[in-house]
Jmol script that loads the backbone (N, CA, C; Angstrom):
load data "model"
ATOM      1  N   MET A   1     -77.664 -63.106 -23.752  1.00  0.00           N
ATOM      2  CA  MET A   1     -78.426 -62.746 -22.548  1.00  0.00           C
ATOM      3  C   MET A   1     -78.562 -64.091 -21.954  1.00  0.00           C
ATOM      4  N   ALA A   2     -78.343 -63.980 -20.415  1.00  0.00           N
ATOM      5  CA  ALA A   2     -78.633 -65.268 -19.354  1.00  0.00           C
ATOM      6  C   ALA A   2     -79.880 -65.831 -19.552  1.00  0.00           C
ATOM      7  N   ASN A   3     -79.781 -67.407 -19.615  1.00  0.00           N
ATOM      8  CA  ASN A   3     -80.779 -68.344 -19.591  1.00  0.00           C
ATOM      9  C   ASN A   3     -81.240 -68.572 -18.011  1.00  0.00           C
ATOM     10  N   LYS A   4     -80.513 -68.816 -17.362  1.00  0.00           N
ATOM     11  CA  LYS A   4     -80.478 -69.547 -16.023  1.00  0.00           C
ATOM     12  C   LYS A   4     -80.981 -68.563 -14.908  1.00  0.00           C
ATOM     13  N   GLN A   5     -81.591 -68.944 -14.132  1.00  0.00           N
ATOM     14  CA  GLN A   5     -81.965 -68.096 -12.768  1.00  0.00           C
ATOM     15  C   GLN A   5     -81.217 -67.441 -12.144  1.00  0.00           C
ATOM     16  N   SER A   6     -80.023 -68.050 -11.828  1.00  0.00           N
ATOM     17  CA  SER A   6     -78.899 -67.663 -11.290  1.00  0.00           C
ATOM     18  C   SER A   6     -78.139 -66.654 -11.961  1.00  0.00           C
ATOM     19  N   ALA A   7     -78.045 -67.066 -13.379  1.00  0.00           N
ATOM     20  CA  ALA A   7     -77.075 -65.778 -14.076  1.00  0.00           C
ATOM     21  C   ALA A   7     -77.911 -64.515 -14.166  1.00  0.00           C
ATOM     22  N   ILE A   8     -79.374 -64.536 -14.205  1.00  0.00           N
ATOM     23  CA  ILE A   8     -79.882 -63.557 -13.852  1.00  0.00           C
ATOM     24  C   ILE A   8     -79.709 -62.961 -12.679  1.00  0.00           C
ATOM     25  N   LYS A   9     -80.033 -63.275 -11.712  1.00  0.00           N
ATOM     26  CA  LYS A   9     -79.682 -62.608 -10.585  1.00  0.00           C
ATOM     27  C   LYS A   9     -78.329 -62.229 -10.518  1.00  0.00           C
ATOM     28  N   HIS A  10     -77.439 -62.629 -10.912  1.00  0.00           N
ATOM     29  CA  HIS A  10     -76.080 -62.099 -11.023  1.00  0.00           C
ATOM     30  C   HIS A  10     -75.921 -60.725 -11.750  1.00  0.00           C
ATOM     31  N   MET A  11     -76.628 -60.916 -12.875  1.00  0.00           N
ATOM     32  CA  MET A  11     -76.475 -59.655 -13.823  1.00  0.00           C
ATOM     33  C   MET A  11     -77.241 -58.540 -13.100  1.00  0.00           C
ATOM     34  N   ARG A  12     -78.317 -58.859 -12.303  1.00  0.00           N
ATOM     35  CA  ARG A  12     -78.894 -58.135 -11.500  1.00  0.00           C
ATOM     36  C   ARG A  12     -78.006 -57.214 -10.404  1.00  0.00           C
ATOM     37  N   SER A  13     -77.486 -58.057  -9.805  1.00  0.00           N
ATOM     38  CA  SER A  13     -76.245 -57.693  -8.805  1.00  0.00           C
ATOM     39  C   SER A  13     -75.096 -56.968  -9.171  1.00  0.00           C
ATOM     40  N   SER A  14     -74.580 -57.338 -10.463  1.00  0.00           N
ATOM     41  CA  SER A  14     -73.475 -56.923 -10.998  1.00  0.00           C
ATOM     42  C   SER A  14     -73.879 -55.389 -11.494  1.00  0.00           C
ATOM     43  N   LYS A  15     -75.289 -55.083 -12.081  1.00  0.00           N
ATOM     44  CA  LYS A  15     -75.872 -53.691 -12.350  1.00  0.00           C
ATOM     45  C   LYS A  15     -75.600 -52.810 -11.229  1.00  0.00           C
ATOM     46  N   ARG A  16     -76.063 -53.406  -9.857  1.00  0.00           N
ATOM     47  CA  ARG A  16     -76.151 -52.331  -8.516  1.00  0.00           C
ATOM     48  C   ARG A  16     -74.691 -52.195  -8.131  1.00  0.00           C
ATOM     49  N   LYS A  17     -73.639 -53.316  -8.296  1.00  0.00           N
ATOM     50  CA  LYS A  17     -72.429 -53.060  -7.726  1.00  0.00           C
ATOM     51  C   LYS A  17     -71.790 -51.909  -8.689  1.00  0.00           C
ATOM     52  N   GLN A  18     -71.931 -52.209 -10.242  1.00  0.00           N
ATOM     53  CA  GLN A  18     -71.615 -51.233 -11.090  1.00  0.00           C
ATOM     54  C   GLN A  18     -71.680 -49.862 -10.818  1.00  0.00           C
ATOM     55  N   ALA A  19     -73.193 -49.548 -10.657  1.00  0.00           N
ATOM     56  CA  ALA A  19     -73.672 -48.368 -10.239  1.00  0.00           C
ATOM     57  C   ALA A  19     -72.847 -47.625  -8.719  1.00  0.00           C
ATOM     58  N   ARG A  20     -72.881 -48.562  -7.959  1.00  0.00           N
ATOM     59  CA  ARG A  20     -72.126 -48.191  -6.719  1.00  0.00           C
ATOM     60  C   ARG A  20     -70.632 -47.908  -6.801  1.00  0.00           C
ATOM     61  N   ASN A  21     -70.076 -48.621  -7.748  1.00  0.00           N
ATOM     62  CA  ASN A  21     -68.700 -48.480  -7.976  1.00  0.00           C
ATOM     63  C   ASN A  21     -68.176 -47.203  -8.512  1.00  0.00           C
ATOM     64  N   ARG A  22     -69.143 -46.917  -9.502  1.00  0.00           N
ATOM     65  CA  ARG A  22     -69.200 -45.688 -10.450  1.00  0.00           C
ATOM     66  C   ARG A  22     -68.944 -44.495  -9.481  1.00  0.00           C
ATOM     67  N   ILE A  23     -70.142 -44.386  -8.129  1.00  0.00           N
ATOM     68  CA  ILE A  23     -70.056 -43.384  -7.471  1.00  0.00           C
ATOM     69  C   ILE A  23     -68.663 -42.956  -7.032  1.00  0.00           C
ATOM     70  N   TYR A  24     -68.006 -44.243  -6.486  1.00  0.00           N
ATOM     71  CA  TYR A  24     -66.697 -43.982  -5.531  1.00  0.00           C
ATOM     72  C   TYR A  24     -65.702 -43.520  -6.575  1.00  0.00           C
ATOM     73  N   ARG A  25     -65.743 -44.142  -8.010  1.00  0.00           N
ATOM     74  CA  ARG A  25     -64.736 -44.086  -9.153  1.00  0.00           C
ATOM     75  C   ARG A  25     -64.804 -42.500  -9.432  1.00  0.00           C
ATOM     76  N   GLY A  26     -66.046 -42.025  -9.687  1.00  0.00           N
ATOM     77  CA  GLY A  26     -66.053 -40.566 -10.136  1.00  0.00           C
ATOM     78  C   GLY A  26     -65.813 -39.588  -8.975  1.00  0.00           C
ATOM     79  N   GLN A  27     -65.899 -39.940  -7.783  1.00  0.00           N
ATOM     80  CA  GLN A  27     -65.552 -39.090  -6.641  1.00  0.00           C
ATOM     81  C   GLN A  27     -63.916 -39.080  -6.572  1.00  0.00           C
ATOM     82  N   THR A  28     -63.550 -40.202  -6.603  1.00  0.00           N
ATOM     83  CA  THR A  28     -61.853 -40.029  -6.586  1.00  0.00           C
ATOM     84  C   THR A  28     -61.102 -39.395  -8.026  1.00  0.00           C
ATOM     85  N   ARG A  29     -62.117 -39.539  -9.146  1.00  0.00           N
ATOM     86  CA  ARG A  29     -61.222 -38.841 -10.165  1.00  0.00           C
ATOM     87  C   ARG A  29     -61.514 -37.417 -10.147  1.00  0.00           C
ATOM     88  N   THR A  30     -62.479 -37.093  -9.399  1.00  0.00           N
ATOM     89  CA  THR A  30     -62.606 -35.538  -9.243  1.00  0.00           C
ATOM     90  C   THR A  30     -61.688 -35.067  -8.371  1.00  0.00           C
ATOM     91  N   ALA A  31     -61.494 -35.630  -7.403  1.00  0.00           N
ATOM     92  CA  ALA A  31     -60.618 -35.238  -6.172  1.00  0.00           C
ATOM     93  C   ALA A  31     -59.261 -35.208  -6.782  1.00  0.00           C
ATOM     94  N   VAL A  32     -58.976 -36.232  -7.493  1.00  0.00           N
ATOM     95  CA  VAL A  32     -57.509 -36.364  -7.773  1.00  0.00           C
ATOM     96  C   VAL A  32     -57.258 -35.024  -8.877  1.00  0.00           C
ATOM     97  N   LYS A  33     -58.394 -34.820  -9.863  1.00  0.00           N
ATOM     98  CA  LYS A  33     -58.100 -33.699 -10.683  1.00  0.00           C
ATOM     99  C   LYS A  33     -57.938 -32.406 -10.136  1.00  0.00           C
ATOM    100  N   LYS A  34     -58.900 -32.219  -9.074  1.00  0.00           N
ATOM    101  CA  LYS A  34     -58.649 -30.954  -8.427  1.00  0.00           C
ATOM    102  C   LYS A  34     -57.545 -30.506  -7.610  1.00  0.00           C
ATOM    103  N   ALA A  35     -57.096 -31.749  -7.171  1.00  0.00           N
ATOM    104  CA  ALA A  35     -55.815 -31.559  -6.539  1.00  0.00           C
ATOM    105  C   ALA A  35     -54.552 -31.194  -7.487  1.00  0.00           C
ATOM    106  N   ARG A  36     -54.506 -32.209  -8.543  1.00  0.00           N
ATOM    107  CA  ARG A  36     -53.421 -31.695  -9.524  1.00  0.00           C
ATOM    108  C   ARG A  36     -53.716 -30.101 -10.268  1.00  0.00           C
ATOM    109  N   HIS A  37     -54.737 -29.674 -10.304  1.00  0.00           N
ATOM    110  CA  HIS A  37     -54.986 -28.501 -10.880  1.00  0.00           C
ATOM    111  C   HIS A  37     -54.572 -27.642  -9.759  1.00  0.00           C
ATOM    112  N   LYS A  38     -54.995 -27.678  -8.566  1.00  0.00           N
ATOM    113  CA  LYS A  38     -54.069 -26.690  -7.318  1.00  0.00           C
ATOM    114  C   LYS A  38     -52.924 -26.737  -7.232  1.00  0.00           C
ATOM    115  N   ILE A  39     -52.163 -27.910  -7.518  1.00  0.00           N
ATOM    116  CA  ILE A  39     -50.705 -27.848  -7.176  1.00  0.00           C
ATOM    117  C   ILE A  39     -50.259 -27.510  -8.452  1.00  0.00           C
ATOM    118  N   GLU A  40     -50.801 -27.351  -9.749  1.00  0.00           N
ATOM    119  CA  GLU A  40     -50.197 -26.779 -11.002  1.00  0.00           C
ATOM    120  C   GLU A  40     -50.448 -25.314 -10.916  1.00  0.00           C
ATOM    121  N   GLN A  41     -51.263 -24.568 -10.057  1.00  0.00           N
ATOM    122  CA  GLN A  41     -51.577 -23.070  -9.813  1.00  0.00           C
ATOM    123  C   GLN A  41     -50.729 -22.774  -8.967  1.00  0.00           C
ATOM    124  N   GLY A  42     -50.259 -23.693  -8.070  1.00  0.00           N
ATOM    125  CA  GLY A  42     -49.192 -23.175  -7.114  1.00  0.00           C
ATOM    126  C   GLY A  42     -49.993 -22.871  -5.861  1.00  0.00           C
ATOM    127  N   HIS A  43     -51.178 -22.871  -5.650  1.00  0.00           N
ATOM    128  CA  HIS A  43     -52.095 -22.589  -4.300  1.00  0.00           C
ATOM    129  C   HIS A  43     -51.548 -23.567  -3.364  1.00  0.00           C
ATOM    130  N   LEU A  44     -50.606 -23.418  -2.228  1.00  0.00           N
ATOM    131  CA  LEU A  44     -49.984 -24.173  -1.564  1.00  0.00           C
ATOM    132  C   LEU A  44     -51.042 -24.691  -0.644  1.00  0.00           C
ATOM    133  N   GLU A  45     -51.731 -23.854   0.071  1.00  0.00           N
ATOM    134  CA  GLU A  45     -52.838 -24.121   1.084  1.00  0.00           C
ATOM    135  C   GLU A  45     -53.753 -24.775   0.469  1.00  0.00           C
ATOM    136  N   GLU A  46     -54.270 -24.418  -0.472  1.00  0.00           N
ATOM    137  CA  GLU A  46     -55.637 -25.054  -1.333  1.00  0.00           C
ATOM    138  C   GLU A  46     -55.074 -26.410  -1.620  1.00  0.00           C
ATOM    139  N   ALA A  47     -53.701 -26.602  -2.468  1.00  0.00           N
ATOM    140  CA  ALA A  47     -53.301 -27.856  -2.547  1.00  0.00           C
ATOM    141  C   ALA A  47     -53.285 -28.782  -1.678  1.00  0.00           C
ATOM    142  N   ARG A  48     -52.795 -28.313  -0.251  1.00  0.00           N
ATOM    143  CA  ARG A  48     -52.560 -29.369   0.782  1.00  0.00           C
ATOM    144  C   ARG A  48     -53.977 -29.850   1.042  1.00  0.00           C
ATOM    145  N   GLU A  49     -54.769 -29.191   1.069  1.00  0.00           N
ATOM    146  CA  GLU A  49     -56.548 -29.562   1.477  1.00  0.00           C
ATOM    147  C   GLU A  49     -56.978 -30.593   0.409  1.00  0.00           C
ATOM    148  N   ALA A  50     -56.805 -29.780  -0.773  1.00  0.00           N
ATOM    149  CA  ALA A  50     -57.120 -30.938  -2.135  1.00  0.00           C
ATOM    150  C   ALA A  50     -56.516 -32.120  -2.004  1.00  0.00           C
ATOM    151  N   VAL A  51     -55.493 -32.160  -1.792  1.00  0.00           N
ATOM    152  CA  VAL A  51     -54.580 -33.815  -1.688  1.00  0.00           C
ATOM    153  C   VAL A  51     -55.118 -34.382  -0.668  1.00  0.00           C
ATOM    154  N   ARG A  52     -55.551 -33.971   0.645  1.00  0.00           N
ATOM    155  CA  ARG A  52     -55.870 -34.379   1.896  1.00  0.00           C
ATOM    156  C   ARG A  52     -57.303 -34.961   1.284  1.00  0.00           C
ATOM    157  N   VAL A  53     -58.099 -34.528   0.712  1.00  0.00           N
ATOM    158  CA  VAL A  53     -59.483 -34.673   0.300  1.00  0.00           C
ATOM    159  C   VAL A  53     -59.101 -35.869  -1.117  1.00  0.00           C
ATOM    160  N   ALA A  54     -58.299 -35.774  -1.944  1.00  0.00           N
ATOM    161  CA  ALA A  54     -58.348 -36.920  -2.688  1.00  0.00           C
ATOM    162  C   ALA A  54     -57.707 -38.193  -1.922  1.00  0.00           C
ATOM    163  N   VAL A  55     -56.799 -37.884  -1.250  1.00  0.00           N
ATOM    164  CA  VAL A  55     -56.245 -39.477  -0.350  1.00  0.00           C
ATOM    165  C   VAL A  55     -57.257 -40.015   0.052  1.00  0.00           C
ATOM    166  N   VAL A  56     -58.363 -39.017   1.036  1.00  0.00           N
ATOM    167  CA  VAL A  56     -59.265 -39.546   1.648  1.00  0.00           C
ATOM    168  C   VAL A  56     -60.113 -40.511   0.578  1.00  0.00           C
ATOM    169  N   ALA A  57     -60.330 -40.059  -0.777  1.00  0.00           N
ATOM    170  CA  ALA A  57     -61.340 -40.420  -1.452  1.00  0.00           C
ATOM    171  C   ALA A  57     -60.646 -41.646  -2.148  1.00  0.00           C
ATOM    172  N   LEU A  58     -59.501 -41.717  -2.424  1.00  0.00           N
ATOM    173  CA  LEU A  58     -58.587 -42.956  -2.801  1.00  0.00           C
ATOM    174  C   LEU A  58     -58.646 -44.020  -1.731  1.00  0.00           C
ATOM    175  N   ASP A  59     -58.395 -43.711  -0.729  1.00  0.00           N
ATOM    176  CA  ASP A  59     -58.643 -44.802   0.500  1.00  0.00           C
ATOM    177  C   ASP A  59     -60.024 -45.278   0.634  1.00  0.00           C
ATOM    178  N   LYS A  60     -60.906 -44.583   0.316  1.00  0.00           N
ATOM    179  CA  LYS A  60     -62.362 -45.164   0.455  1.00  0.00           C
ATOM    180  C   LYS A  60     -62.525 -45.908  -0.768  1.00  0.00           C
ATOM    181  N   ALA A  61     -62.064 -45.815  -1.919  1.00  0.00           N
ATOM    182  CA  ALA A  61     -62.230 -46.489  -3.020  1.00  0.00           C
ATOM    183  C   ALA A  61     -61.646 -47.819  -2.867  1.00  0.00           C
ATOM    184  N   ALA A  62     -60.396 -47.747  -2.393  1.00  0.00           N
ATOM    185  CA  ALA A  62     -59.722 -49.068  -2.285  1.00  0.00           C
ATOM    186  C   ALA A  62     -60.412 -49.911  -1.131  1.00  0.00           C
ATOM    187  N   GLN A  63     -60.805 -49.460  -0.066  1.00  0.00           N
ATOM    188  CA  GLN A  63     -61.538 -50.006   0.894  1.00  0.00           C
ATOM    189  C   GLN A  63     -62.936 -50.731   0.190  1.00  0.00           C
ATOM    190  N   LYS A  64     -63.616 -49.957  -0.378  1.00  0.00           N
ATOM    191  CA  LYS A  64     -64.572 -50.246  -1.065  1.00  0.00           C
ATOM    192  C   LYS A  64     -64.453 -51.616  -2.221  1.00  0.00           C
ATOM    193  N   GLY A  65     -63.207 -51.720  -2.728  1.00  0.00           N
ATOM    194  CA  GLY A  65     -62.775 -52.606  -3.922  1.00  0.00           C
ATOM    195  C   GLY A  65     -62.767 -52.243  -4.757  1.00  0.00           C
ATOM    196  N   VAL A  66     -63.357 -51.054  -5.271  1.00  0.00           N
ATOM    197  CA  VAL A  66     -63.385 -50.422  -6.299  1.00  0.00           C
ATOM    198  C   VAL A  66     -62.097 -50.299  -7.244  1.00  0.00           C
ATOM    199  N   ILE A  67     -60.940 -49.614  -6.573  1.00  0.00           N
ATOM    200  CA  ILE A  67     -59.685 -49.979  -7.094  1.00  0.00           C
ATOM    201  C   ILE A  67     -58.877 -50.769  -6.277  1.00  0.00           C
ATOM    202  N   HIS A  68     -58.052 -51.337  -6.718  1.00  0.00           N
ATOM    203  CA  HIS A  68     -56.880 -52.187  -5.964  1.00  0.00           C
ATOM    204  C   HIS A  68     -55.946 -51.352  -5.267  1.00  0.00           C
ATOM    205  N   LYS A  69     -56.029 -51.665  -3.726  1.00  0.00           N
ATOM    206  CA  LYS A  69     -55.144 -51.012  -2.779  1.00  0.00           C
ATOM    207  C   LYS A  69     -53.702 -50.314  -3.466  1.00  0.00           C
ATOM    208  N   ASN A  70     -53.150 -51.086  -3.876  1.00  0.00           N
ATOM    209  CA  ASN A  70     -51.822 -50.815  -4.701  1.00  0.00           C
ATOM    210  C   ASN A  70     -51.917 -49.533  -5.641  1.00  0.00           C
ATOM    211  N   ASN A  71     -52.994 -49.799  -6.349  1.00  0.00           N
ATOM    212  CA  ASN A  71     -53.599 -48.449  -7.348  1.00  0.00           C
ATOM    213  C   ASN A  71     -53.638 -47.192  -6.410  1.00  0.00           C
ATOM    214  N   ALA A  72     -54.327 -47.334  -5.242  1.00  0.00           N
ATOM    215  CA  ALA A  72     -54.424 -46.146  -4.331  1.00  0.00           C
ATOM    216  C   ALA A  72     -53.537 -45.804  -3.943  1.00  0.00           C
ATOM    217  N   ALA A  73     -52.498 -46.495  -3.407  1.00  0.00           N
ATOM    218  CA  ALA A  73     -51.219 -46.307  -3.018  1.00  0.00           C
ATOM    219  C   ALA A  73     -50.289 -45.380  -3.750  1.00  0.00           C
ATOM    220  N   ARG A  74     -50.137 -45.970  -5.100  1.00  0.00           N
ATOM    221  CA  ARG A  74     -49.455 -45.487  -6.035  1.00  0.00           C
ATOM    222  C   ARG A  74     -50.036 -43.953  -6.536  1.00  0.00           C
ATOM    223  N   ARG A  75     -51.109 -43.999  -6.633  1.00  0.00           N
ATOM    224  CA  ARG A  75     -51.851 -42.641  -6.894  1.00  0.00           C
ATOM    225  C   ARG A  75     -51.567 -41.420  -5.726  1.00  0.00           C
ATOM    226  N   LYS A  76     -51.715 -42.082  -4.744  1.00  0.00           N
ATOM    227  CA  LYS A  76     -51.424 -41.111  -3.282  1.00  0.00           C
ATOM    228  C   LYS A  76     -49.909 -40.751  -3.253  1.00  0.00           C
ATOM    229  N   SER A  77     -49.108 -41.863  -3.802  1.00  0.00           N
ATOM    230  CA  SER A  77     -47.538 -41.354  -3.806  1.00  0.00           C
ATOM    231  C   SER A  77     -47.212 -40.223  -4.711  1.00  0.00           C
ATOM    232  N   ARG A  78     -47.747 -40.341  -5.864  1.00  0.00           N
ATOM    233  CA  ARG A  78     -47.583 -39.483  -6.893  1.00  0.00           C
ATOM    234  C   ARG A  78     -48.138 -38.337  -6.591  1.00  0.00           C
ATOM    235  N   LEU A  79     -49.186 -38.100  -6.050  1.00  0.00           N
ATOM    236  CA  LEU A  79     -49.676 -36.681  -5.632  1.00  0.00           C
ATOM    237  C   LEU A  79     -48.824 -36.159  -4.606  1.00  0.00           C
ATOM    238  N   MET A  80     -48.555 -36.720  -3.700  1.00  0.00           N
ATOM    239  CA  MET A  80     -47.555 -36.388  -2.742  1.00  0.00           C
ATOM    240  C   MET A  80     -46.185 -35.928  -3.222  1.00  0.00           C
ATOM    241  N   GLN A  81     -45.801 -36.944  -4.369  1.00  0.00           N
ATOM    242  CA  GLN A  81     -44.480 -36.189  -4.790  1.00  0.00           C
ATOM    243  C   GLN A  81     -44.570 -35.002  -5.663  1.00  0.00           C
ATOM    244  N   GLN A  82     -45.869 -34.735  -5.988  1.00  0.00           N
ATOM    245  CA  GLN A  82     -45.925 -33.467  -6.869  1.00  0.00           C
ATOM    246  C   GLN A  82     -46.056 -32.330  -6.062  1.00  0.00           C
ATOM    247  N   LEU A  83     -46.825 -32.596  -5.085  1.00  0.00           N
ATOM    248  CA  LEU A  83     -47.006 -31.248  -3.683  1.00  0.00           C
ATOM    249  C   LEU A  83     -45.659 -31.174  -3.102  1.00  0.00           C
ATOM    250  N   ASN A  84     -44.996 -32.039  -2.878  1.00  0.00           N
ATOM    251  CA  ASN A  84     -43.867 -31.758  -2.190  1.00  0.00           C
ATOM    252  C   ASN A  84     -42.642 -31.200  -3.275  1.00  0.00           C
ATOM    253  N   LYS A  85     -42.818 -31.252  -4.397  1.00  0.00           N
ATOM    254  CA  LYS A  85     -41.998 -30.812  -5.293  1.00  0.00           C
ATOM    255  C   LYS A  85     -42.249 -29.244  -5.099  1.00  0.00           C
ATOM    256  N   VAL A  86     -43.698 -28.950  -5.484  1.00  0.00           N
ATOM    257  CA  VAL A  86     -44.004 -27.561  -5.455  1.00  0.00           C
ATOM    258  C   VAL A  86     -43.714 -26.925  -4.158  1.00  0.00           C
ATOM    259  N   GLU A  87     -43.969 -27.434  -3.020  1.00  0.00           N
ATOM    260  CA  GLU A  87     -43.381 -27.147  -1.814  1.00  0.00           C
ATOM    261  C   GLU A  87     -42.215 -26.532  -1.738  1.00  0.00           C
ATOM    262  N   ARG A  88     -41.316 -27.467  -1.927  1.00  0.00           N
ATOM    263  CA  ARG A  88     -39.609 -27.031  -2.172  1.00  0.00           C
ATOM    264  C   ARG A  88     -39.313 -26.018  -2.823  1.00  0.00           C
ATOM    265  N   ALA A  89     -40.309 -26.114  -4.287  1.00  0.00           N
ATOM    266  CA  ALA A  89     -39.550 -24.856  -5.151  1.00  0.00           C
ATOM    267  C   ALA A  89     -40.231 -23.615  -4.666  1.00  0.00           C
ATOM    268  N   ALA A  90     -41.337 -23.461  -3.560  1.00  0.00           N
ATOM    269  CA  ALA A  90     -41.740 -22.246  -3.239  1.00  0.00           C
ATOM    270  C   ALA A  90     -40.720 -21.723  -2.112  1.00  0.00           C
TER     271      ALA A  90
END
end "model"
wireframe off; spacefill off
backbone 0.3
color backbone group
């Protein structure tokens, strides 16, 4: 447990930041899962829209500092590769 006033304040602000980050991280994970699911199902139009939503969520999370920008870029790249693979097969 923190003893100094500044450490106590830091703990309070950390909890606020953690709660805020959790929202963006959760939205990102949900969007990516939905996109992967649509890609696996083979619904191309729905998959394109789901990937677009996932890319926006990843960009927003990276912009907010919830995830690193390279992490977001890597995830977007992998999603696009999966989508392109299914589109070529169809």
